[in-house]
N, C-alpha and C positions, 0 to 999 in steps of 0.2 A: 881821285885824290889819294896820294900815296901816304903811307904811315904804318905804324906798328900793327894796326888793326885792319889793314886793307883786305878786302874780300870777306869780311865778317859782317854779320847783321846783328844789331842790338835793338832790344825793346826797352823803352823807358816808360814806366807807369807814372802817372802824376806829372807829366812833362809840361803842364801849363804853368806850374809854379816856378819860383826862382831857382831852386836847386835842380829841379828836373830839367829846366831849360839849359842851365849851366852844364850839367852832365851830358846832355845831348850835343851841345857844341863841342865839348871835349872829345867825345867819341867820334864825331864827324870829322874833326880836325885830324884825327889819327887814321882816317880812312874807312871807318865803319859806316855802312848804311844804317840809318837810324829810323826806327818806328816810334813816333811820338804818340802816346795815348793819354787821354784825360777825358773828363766829363765835358770840359769847355772846348769845343771843337774850333771855334774861331781863333783862340789864342795859339793852339798848336799848329793850325794851318799857317798862321803868320810866321811862326818859327820854322816850319818846314820850308817855306818859301825863302827865308833867310839863308838856311843851310844850303838849299839848292843853288841860290844865287852866288854862294861862295865856292861852288864847284862840288858840293857833296850830294849824297843821295838821301832823301828823306821822304817819309809819308806821314800823314796825320790820320788818326783813327779814333773816333769817339769810343771810350771804354770806361765803364764804371766798375772798378774791381770789386765793389760790394755786391754786384750782381755776378757772383762767381760762375754761374752756369754759362755765361756768355764768353768767358775768357778763352777756352780752347778754340772756338771758332775764330775769334779775333786774332789769335796768334797764328792760326793756320792761314788766314788771309794775309797776314804780314809776310809769312814765309813765301807764299806764292808770289807776292809782289816784289820782295827784296832779296830773296835767296835764303839759304839755310841759316836759321837762327842759332847764334852761338853765345849771345850775351843777354842776360836779363838784369835790368836795374829795377828792383822793387822799391820805388820811391814814393808812390802814392800814400798819403797819410792825412789824417785830420787831427785837430788839437785836443778834443775831449775835455775842454776846460770846465771847471766847476769844483767847488768844495764838495767833499764826500757826502755831507748831509743834504746837499741840494741836488745831487746828480739824479737825473731821471733815467728810467729804463731805456728810453729812446736814445739819450746821449750815450749811455754805456754801450748799447748795441751798435750804434753807428760807429763808435770808436773802434770796437773790435771787428765789426764787419769790414772796415777798410784796412785798419792797421795790422790785423792778424789774419782774419779769414781770407781777405783779398791777397795778402802776401803768400799765404800757403798755397792757395789754388793757382796763383800765377806761377809760383815756383814749380808746382806739380805739372802744369801745362807745358811750361818751358822745358822741364826735364824730359818729358815724354817726347817732345819734338827733337831735343838734342840727342837723345838716344836713338831716335829713328833716322836722323839725317847724317849721322856719322861724326858730328863734332865732338860728342862725348868720347867716342872710340879713339879719336885723335888727341884727346885730353885738351881740347880747345874750348870746352864748355865752361861758362862762368855765370854764376848767379850772385849778385851783390845786393844784399838787403840793407836798405838805409834805415838804421835804427836811431839811437839817440843816446846822449849821456843819461837820459831817463831810464835806459836799460839797466843802469847800476847805481843811479843816484836819485834821491827823492827830490823832485821838483814840486814845491808847495802849490797846492790848489789844483793839481793835475793827476789825481789818483788814477783815473781811467787811462789817461795817456801813459803814465808811468807803468802801469800794469801791462798795457799793450806792448810797449817797447821792451820791457823785460821778457815778455813772451817771445819777441822776435830774436832776442839773443839766444834763448834756449832752442827755438825752432831752427835757427841757423846751424847750431851745433848738431842737432838731431838729423837734419837733412844732410849735412856734411858727412856724418857717420854712415848714413845709408848709401850716399851717392859718390863719395870720393873714389871708391874702387871702380866705379863705373866710368870715371873720367870727368865728372862734373865737380868743379870747385865752387863750393858754397861758402861765402863769408859775409860779414856784416861790417858796416862802417857806422860809428857812433859820433856824429858831429856834436860839438858844443853849440852855444847860442850864436846863430847867424840871423840877421834880420830877413824874414821871409813873409809870405802872404799870411801864414798862420799866426805869427807873433808880432808883426810890424806895428800894430796899434799900441803895443805895450811900452816900447822903449822910449817913447816921448812923454810918458806919464811920470809923475813923481815917484811912484813905486818902481817903475822900470829903471829910472835913473839911479835910485838907491841900490837896486839889485846890481846894476852894472858896476857900481863903486866897490862891491864886494869881490869882484873878480880880481885876481892878482894883477892883471894888466889893465884893468878898468876900461875894457873895451869889448865890443862884439868881434867875432871872427868875420873874415871874408870868405865867400864861397871858394875862392881860389886856394885857400889854405888846405882844402881837402884834395886838391888835384893830384898830388904825388901818390898818396895812399889809394885814392880811387883808381887811378890808372894802373897801379900795381895789381890791384885785385881784378881788373878787367883783362889784363894782358898776359903775356907769356910768363911773367914772374910769378903768377899765381899757380903755376903747375905744382908747386910744393907747399901751397897754403890751403888749408882746409879747416873749416870750423872756427876761424879766427874772428874775434869781435874786437875791432880796432877803434880805439878812442882817439879822436883829434879834437881837442877842446881848448887850446890856448891856455891850459892850466886852470880852466874855470872850476873844475871839481876838486882842486887841491884844497885841503882843509885849512881853516884859519881865517878865511875872508880876506878882504883887501887891505 
């Protein structure tokens, strides 16, 4: 399959969810071989079959990024199967819902194990591979962390999630500062509200409808609204982009309500 990313190999964590699957299809459509990783193997196997049926190259591999010690071996297996890894999409995430007074240690730890610890060690493993396989030396290496408007805006009732995504914004800049000279472009994308597996239950409720009416355009975003910025960060255009935390939110975080 020809395209701007032909000959490259991309890893997507959390590929069983809506955004992860959407990103995988985008990368495959541009010619990248895609490794789909997630805890739910059945869902990513179906997606891998879909991509292969459309003429792309894909594999599915069970991976729980909260189990950070397993990440390097998984990424090595992917490189053996698909070729030199040049793109990592750090998409895996959990919601961490709950009022601050009600949060348990378990919920807090789970949120940070996936949303921060998993992101860091996936980035570390990918960077080591990219430095070893030559993609960094050619300045073709890309790490895109999927953050959130919660990186810089308070989302009520989500203190653990907010803190984890704020961590990702600073982690992105820190890794970029260390690795940009080595040829690895590390950046983050901060989407606004899109209906996903994490938040889908909310938008049909009275509270969800009230919240949506506060957005300037009184709607949720579509996953496709992220496409242009996402592909910019994955492709040749990111050769001069390092440590950027880019917000695409349909104006949802503009002050003043709807």
